N, C-alpha and C positions, 0 to 999 in steps of 0.2 A: 677194718675193725669198726663195728657199729658202736655208738655210744650207749651206755647203760640206760635202760628204761627206768621210769620212776619207781616201779616196784623192786627191781633188782638193786637199784641204788639205795633205796630205803632199807632193804634187807642187809646190804653190806654195811651201812652205817649202824644198824642195830646190832650186828654181830661184833663190831669193834668195841672192846671194853676200854673205857677211859677211867683211869683212877681218879678218885676224888681229890680235888685241888690241883689237877693237872693243868698247866698253863701253856706248855709248849716252849717255855723259856729254859735256858740252860745257863748255869753258873759259869762265867768265863774262867774263873780260877781253877775250879775243881772238875768241871765238865759234867757235874751231876745235874739232874733236872731240879728246877726250883718249884717248891710247893708254897704258894702264897696264900695268906689268910684272906678272908672276905674283905677286911679293911684295906689291905694292900691292893687287892684287885679293884676296889672302889676308887682308891687313890690313882691307880694307873688309868682307869676309865676317865676320871675327871681331867687328868693331865692330857690325855689323848683328845678329849673334846674341847680343850682350851678353857676349861672352867677354873675358877678359883678353888684351890684344894682345901681351904678351911671351911668346915661345916658351919661355923658361927658367923660367917660373912653374910650380911644381908644385901642381896642384889638390888633391893628396892627400898632404900632408906627414906625416912620422912623428908619431904621437900622443905627446903629452907628458902623462903622468898627473899632473895637478896635485894632485888630492885623494886618489887611491888609491895614490900612491907611498910615502906615509908610513904604515906600519902601526902602529896604536895597539893596545895591549894593555888589555883591561878589567881594572881593578884589583879590582873586586868582581864577584861572580857574582850573577845575579838569584835564584838558588836557594840561596844560601849560608845564609841564615837560614831557620829552620823556619817553615812556614806554620801560622798559628794554627788550632786545631781548631774553636773556637767564635768565629766572627767576628761574632756578633750584636751 
């Protein structure tokens, strides 16, 4: 059996009617198909992608400069003392 060509496959996919809200998920308790809202589908997508599910979460918060916010002044300079001529 040969695989379907692009046109035949596309016509098959176009002929299949998919009801609105169809997800392919089945309720375990009742066996009925689940129709999820757009919000629930977005939540499932975020969980599958490993994203934080809260829309209010800011992934790029303002930077807090913990170590560079306090400027320290060097009390001594490295070159304040004379370099010895003969260091043997």
